[in-house]
C-alpha positions in Angstrom: 95.9 113.5 79.7 95.7 117.4 79.2 95.1 119.5 82.3 91.5 120.6 80.5 90.7 117.0 80.3 91.3 116.4 83.9 89.6 119.2 85.2 86.6 118.4 83.0 86.6 114.6 84.6 87.3 116.1 88.1 84.5 118.7 88.2 81.7 116.3 86.6 82.6 113.6 89.4 80.0 111.8 91.2 80.1 109.4 93.6 76.2 108.7 94.1 72.8 108.6 92.6 71.3 111.8 93.7 68.0 110.9 92.9 67.9 107.9 95.2 69.2 110.3 98.1 66.8 109.7 101.5 64.6 112.7 102.4 65.5 114.9 105.5 64.2 113.4 108.7 63.6 109.8 107.1 65.6 106.8 108.9 68.3 106.5 106.1 69.0 110.4 105.8 72.6 111.0 106.0 74.4 114.5 106.0 77.4 112.9 103.9 75.0 110.8 101.5 76.7 112.0 98.5 80.2 110.5 99.7 79.3 108.0 102.5 79.7 105.0 100.2 83.0 106.0 99.2 84.1 106.4 102.7 82.9 103.3 103.7 85.1 101.3 101.0 88.2 103.3 101.7 88.3 102.8 105.5 87.5 99.1 104.5 90.5 99.0 102.5 92.9 100.8 105.0 91.9 98.3 107.7 91.9 95.3 105.3 95.5 95.9 104.0 97.2 96.9 107.3 98.3 95.0 110.6 98.0 97.7 113.2 101.2 98.2 115.5 101.0 97.8 119.3 100.6 101.3 120.0 98.1 103.9 118.5 96.9 107.2 119.1 93.7 109.0 118.7 93.0 112.7 117.9 90.9 114.9 115.5 91.9 116.0 111.9 91.0 119.1 110.4 89.9 119.2 106.5 89.9 122.9 105.3 86.7 124.1 104.0 85.1 127.7 104.3 81.9 127.1 102.4 78.4 126.6 103.5 78.1 123.1 105.3 76.2 122.4 108.5 79.4 120.0 109.2 81.8 123.1 109.3 83.5 123.4 112.6 85.6 126.0 113.9 88.7 125.3 116.0 90.7 128.3 116.8 93.5 126.6 118.2 94.1 124.2 115.4 96.3 125.4 112.3 93.3 124.8 110.0 90.4 126.7 111.8 87.4 126.2 109.7 86.6 123.0 108.2 85.5 119.4 108.4 86.5 117.7 111.8 87.4 113.9 111.8 88.0 111.8 114.5 91.4 109.5 113.6 92.9 106.6 114.9 96.4 106.0 113.7 99.3 104.1 114.3 101.8 105.7 116.5 104.8 104.4 114.7 104.0 104.8 111.0 101.3 107.3 111.2 99.0 104.9 109.2 95.3 106.0 109.2 93.6 102.8 110.1 90.2 104.5 111.0 88.3 107.3 111.3 84.8 109.3 111.5 83.6 112.3 110.3 81.9 114.7 113.1 78.2 115.4 111.9 77.4 117.4 114.9 75.4 117.0 118.0 73.9 113.3 118.2 70.9 112.1 119.7 72.0 109.7 122.3 70.4 107.4 124.8 72.9 107.7 127.4 73.6 111.5 128.1 76.0 110.7 131.0 78.6 109.0 128.3 81.2 111.8 127.2 81.6 112.6 123.4 85.0 111.9 123.7 84.8 108.4 125.6 81.9 107.5 122.7 84.5 108.3 119.8 87.0 106.5 121.2 84.7 103.3 121.6 83.5 103.7 118.0 86.8 103.8 116.4 87.9 100.7 118.1 84.7 98.8 117.7 85.0 95.7 116.0 88.5 95.4 116.0 90.6 93.2 118.3 93.0 95.9 120.2 93.4 93.3 123.2 97.0 93.7 124.3 97.6 97.4 122.6 98.1 100.7 124.1 96.3 103.8 122.9 97.2 107.3 123.5 94.6 110.6 123.6 94.5 113.9 125.0 92.5 115.4 127.8 89.1 115.7 125.4 88.8 112.0 125.3 90.1 110.9 128.6 88.0 110.0 131.8 88.0 107.2 134.4 85.1 105.8 133.1 86.5 105.3 129.4 89.7 104.0 131.2 87.8 101.4 133.1 86.1 100.2 129.8 89.1 99.7 127.9 90.6 97.6 130.6 87.8 95.3 130.8 88.7 94.8 126.9 92.4 94.4 128.1 93.6 97.5 126.4 96.0 99.7 128.1 95.2 103.4 127.8 97.2 106.4 128.7 96.0 110.5 128.2 96.3 114.1 129.7 93.1 114.4 131.9 91.4 117.8 132.7 91.5 118.5 136.6 87.9 118.7 136.9 87.0 115.2 135.7 85.1 113.0 138.2 87.5 110.6 140.2 90.5 112.9 140.6 91.4 113.7 144.2 90.7 117.5 144.8 94.0 117.9 146.9 95.8 116.3 144.0 94.3 118.3 141.2 95.5 121.6 142.9 98.2 123.4 141.4 101.2 123.9 143.6 104.7 125.1 143.1 106.7 122.5 141.4 110.3 122.8 139.5 110.1 122.3 135.8 110.1 118.3 134.7 109.2 117.5 138.5 106.7 114.9 139.0 104.3 113.2 141.5 102.1 110.2 141.0 99.2 108.2 143.0 97.4 105.2 142.2 93.6 105.3 142.9 91.5 102.3 142.4 92.9 100.7 139.3 94.4 103.8 137.9 97.6 105.8 137.9 97.6 109.7 138.2 100.6 111.6 137.4 101.2 115.2 138.1 104.0 116.8 135.9 105.5 120.1 135.8 106.3 121.0 131.7 105.9 124.5 130.9 102.7 124.5 133.1 101.0 121.5 135.2 99.8 118.6 133.1 97.8 115.8 134.9 98.4 112.3 133.4 96.0 109.2 133.8 96.6 105.7 132.9 95.1 102.1 133.7 98.5 100.7 133.4 99.1 100.7 137.2 102.5 98.7 136.4 104.0 101.1 134.1 105.6 103.2 137.0 109.4 102.6 136.3 111.7 105.7 136.3 113.9 106.6 133.5 116.1 109.4 132.6 115.3 112.2 129.8 116.9 115.1 128.5 115.6 118.4 128.9 116.9 122.0 127.7 116.7 124.8 130.2 116.2 128.7 129.3 119.6 129.2 129.1 119.9 126.4 126.4 121.7 124.2 128.8 120.8 120.3 128.5 120.6 118.1 131.6 119.0 114.8 132.4 116.4 114.5 134.7 114.3 111.5 136.2 110.9 111.2 134.7 108.1 108.5 134.9 108.5 106.2 131.7 104.4 106.5 131.2 105.2 110.3 130.5 107.9 109.6 128.2 106.1 107.0 126.3 102.9 109.4 125.7 105.3 112.2 124.5 106.7 109.9 122.3 103.6 107.9 121.2 100.9 110.6 120.9 102.0 112.2 117.6 100.6 109.1 115.5 97.7 111.6 113.9 100.3 114.3 113.8 102.6 112.1 111.7 99.6 111.3 109.2 98.7 114.9 109.1 102.3 116.2 108.4 102.6 113.8 105.4 99.3 114.8 104.0 100.3 118.3 104.2 103.7 117.9 102.5 102.5 117.4 98.9 98.4 118.1 99.3 96.2 117.6 96.3 93.6 120.1 96.7 91.1 122.0 94.5 88.5 124.7 95.7 84.6 123.5 94.7 81.3 125.0 95.7 80.7 121.3 96.2 80.9 120.9 100.0 81.6 117.0 99.8 84.6 117.4 97.4 87.1 118.4 100.2 86.1 115.2 102.0 87.1 113.2 98.6 90.1 114.9 98.4 91.0 114.2 101.6 90.3 110.6 101.7 92.0 110.3 98.1 95.1 111.7 100.0 95.1 109.3 102.6 94.8 106.3 100.3 97.9 107.4 98.8 99.6 108.1 102.4 98.6 104.6 103.7 99.5 102.8 100.4 103.0 104.5 100.4 103.5 103.1 104.1 102.6 99.6 102.7 104.6 100.0 100.0 107.8 100.8 102.3 107.0 97.8 104.4 106.9 95.4 101.6 109.5 96.6 99.1 113.2 96.4 99.3 114.1 99.8 97.6 112.6 102.2 99.7 111.2 105.8 98.2 111.0 109.1 99.7 107.0 110.0 99.6 107.6 112.6 96.8 109.5 109.9 94.6 106.5 107.6 95.5 103.9 110.2 94.5 105.7 111.0 91.3 106.0 107.0 90.5 102.3 106.5 90.9 101.3 109.8 88.9 103.6 108.2 85.9 101.7 104.9 86.3 98.4 106.6 85.9 99.4 108.8 83.0 101.0 106.1 81.2 98.1 104.7 79.6 96.3 107.9 79.1 95.6 109.2 75.5 97.9 112.2 74.4 96.0 115.0 73.4 98.0 117.5 71.1 97.8 121.4 71.7 97.5 124.1 69.0 95.3 124.3 66.0 93.7 121.5 64.7 95.9 119.7 61.8 94.6 120.3 58.2 93.6 117.3 56.1 96.9 117.1 54.5 98.8 116.8 58.0 96.3 114.4 59.4 96.2 112.1 56.2 100.2 112.1 56.3 100.1 111.4 60.2 97.4 108.3 59.5 98.7 104.8 60.3 98.0 103.8 56.9 99.5 106.9 55.5 102.5 106.3 57.4 102.8 102.8 56.4 102.7 103.8 52.5 105.6 106.6 53.4 107.8 104.4 55.6 109.3 103.0 52.8 110.1 106.5 51.1 112.8 108.8 51.7 111.9 112.0 53.5 114.7 114.8 53.2 114.2 118.3 54.2 114.1 120.8 50.9 113.8 124.2 50.1 110.0 125.1 49.2 107.7 128.2 49.6 107.2 129.7 52.8 104.5 128.6 54.6 103.4 127.6 58.3 104.9 124.9 60.2 102.7 122.0 60.2 104.1 120.7 63.6 104.3 123.8 66.1 102.6 126.7 64.6 99.2 127.7 66.2 96.7 130.2 65.2 97.7 132.8 68.1 101.8 132.1 67.3 102.3 131.7 63.7 105.6 129.9 62.7 106.7 130.1 59.0 109.3 128.2 57.2 110.9 127.3 53.9 112.1 124.1 54.8 109.2 121.1 53.5 109.5 117.5 53.5 110.3 116.1 50.0 107.6 113.2 50.7 105.0 114.7 52.8 104.8 118.2 51.1 104.6 120.0 54.5 106.8 123.0 55.9 108.5 122.3 59.3 111.1 124.5 61.0 114.9 123.3 61.0 116.6 125.8 63.6 119.4 125.3 66.1 117.1 125.5 68.9 114.3 123.3 67.7 113.8 120.6 64.7 110.3 120.4 63.8 111.0 118.1 61.0 112.6 115.4 62.9 110.0 115.6 65.8 107.2 115.1 63.3 108.6 112.2 61.5 110.5 110.2 64.1 107.1 108.6 65.6 105.9 106.8 62.2 108.3 107.0 59.4 112.4 106.1 58.4 114.3 109.3 58.0 117.1 108.8 55.5 
């Protein structure tokens, strides 16, 4: 498939019937109507073809978009500062995108006391059996009410927590002078809270009160010296398993397929297209004996998709004489005859000459009566005949 043909198909892409779009203000109205069905099918396939592991992480993913859209968000602390915000649930080990939700802006909710982060987490795991699994998230999502609701579902959860959250003892939340990697912990009600000094104070909350084991971890000081220190296993596990969404984002950014467009939903389509490739790569490596790198996997997928595509010849349209000679019927007639390069009149090459770059040659085929280039660097005579006739 030629590049022009690909772009023609790409820019004429539609995923929904615009004439059936509900009016703004109606019950069925959706800001992502034009791509909503495609997203639902993609997420359903993500969940159908993968068995979620024991640990998962929840974080936000940004899809770059600088155009005009009511869904566009601005997050100055993120590498992608402007675009669509997507809440993502990924496997902590593989980075597989299991579930996600596009942030559609302020919602009208009945329970105004429930935090947005809490609603996001409960929505992402709704309808799935996560009993016995462990979830990790940052301080935007963590609250004691969320940890309590997850514990009732027998789901363990650990996350950094803000010092002003309801339920944290005020004296414990105060900053105090601590050595780097020093930590303290207290148990309140059904939760355990850790205070850890990294480059700054970090508060960590968990509903797994039995996870208080002490382990040894490596840390490097300012003078580059590597030391072994004591640390809570809950903190070590959090640093290890919180990166599931980061693994997904990293894989997506390596070989990103992206195109600019005035249609604001097209970036979301490209995101889920790339997510499908990233997820299918994980499934492939789990099943295949010979594992591939992500680049080689994408190349193999592209070659498979292009193998059945119709080849489009570039250059000037062939003359009637060339078209007749290259037809299957004419090829069958000429296949039993001898094709030899002979000296003739100087004419344009029937294979490589174009209107912009004309190439002339005195060599012609004794049977086809067409001129071809025969040089050290290229042999148009052979290239033209090898597909449909036998050269003697």
